[in-house]
Legacy VTK file of the C-alpha trace (Angstrom):
# vtk DataFile Version 3.0
C-alpha trace
ASCII
DATASET POLYDATA
POINTS 89 float
0.000 0.000 0.000
1.387 3.417 -0.922
1.614 6.451 1.327
-0.950 9.202 1.240
-0.104 12.363 -0.672
-1.066 15.827 0.552
-2.038 18.750 -1.696
-3.870 22.061 -1.789
-3.696 22.321 -5.589
-7.210 22.625 -7.014
-6.312 21.090 -10.392
-4.710 18.043 -8.771
-7.719 17.482 -6.525
-10.231 17.897 -9.342
-8.320 15.546 -11.632
-7.997 12.871 -8.930
-11.723 13.041 -8.071
-12.894 13.020 -11.698
-10.606 10.125 -12.670
-12.353 8.020 -10.038
-15.882 9.087 -10.964
-16.342 11.208 -7.846
-18.571 14.216 -7.305
-17.636 17.235 -5.153
-20.152 17.387 -2.293
-20.993 18.881 1.085
-22.693 17.263 4.064
-26.277 18.567 3.853
-26.769 18.740 7.616
-23.972 21.327 7.918
-25.768 23.860 5.734
-27.600 26.864 7.145
-28.831 30.199 5.806
-25.340 31.704 5.731
-23.243 28.695 4.758
-24.045 26.146 2.046
-22.483 23.237 3.943
-19.158 23.472 5.668
-18.060 19.835 5.605
-16.655 18.662 2.287
-16.833 15.131 0.935
-16.234 13.321 -2.340
-19.223 11.171 -3.294
-18.530 8.055 -5.371
-21.118 5.997 -7.213
-24.744 6.198 -6.136
-25.368 9.502 -4.348
-25.599 9.337 -0.567
-28.696 11.061 0.834
-26.636 12.964 3.414
-24.500 14.561 0.695
-25.376 17.432 -1.599
-23.442 17.785 -4.882
-21.857 21.220 -5.417
-20.068 22.941 -8.267
-16.276 22.921 -8.184
-16.141 26.692 -7.641
-18.220 26.457 -4.442
-16.314 23.345 -3.319
-12.949 25.083 -3.608
-14.249 28.266 -1.987
-15.196 26.235 1.098
-11.895 24.342 0.862
-9.861 27.571 0.898
-12.024 29.418 3.458
-11.475 26.552 5.885
-7.731 26.318 5.056
-7.944 22.633 4.237
-5.546 20.257 2.544
-6.516 17.123 0.611
-4.915 13.851 1.676
-5.250 11.118 -0.914
-3.754 7.888 -2.193
-2.648 8.039 -5.801
-2.104 4.319 -6.290
-4.220 2.672 -8.990
-7.912 3.369 -8.521
-7.726 3.894 -4.737
-10.474 6.165 -3.450
-8.825 6.892 -0.109
-9.150 10.604 0.648
-9.494 12.888 3.629
-9.754 16.623 4.227
-7.386 17.883 6.913
-6.230 21.229 8.282
-3.387 22.631 6.185
-1.138 22.857 9.220
-1.866 19.256 10.296
0.888 16.709 9.797
LINES 1 90
89 0 1 2 3 4 5 6 7 8 9 10 11 12 13 14 15 16 17 18 19 20 21 22 23 24 25 26 27 28 29 30 31 32 33 34 35 36 37 38 39 40 41 42 43 44 45 46 47 48 49 50 51 52 53 54 55 56 57 58 59 60 61 62 63 64 65 66 67 68 69 70 71 72 73 74 75 76 77 78 79 80 81 82 83 84 85 86 87 88
């Protein structure tokens, strides 16, 4: 098993997600009148009811506003991914 890679590069994240058939999403329960969902997820396959698909622009706005990094495994068709604080090691 390969190590996880960390990035904040929008193009890298988008390419990785799209290559695996993922959809940028937010957790619906975290949305309120002021924020359209603060917890990001990548939805694969059949859509989960708790997730709301969002456009890439909105996804990356939330990503940057929350100073997140994307941790992922780039081996084969692995879908391992996690959003972490940029300063987390």
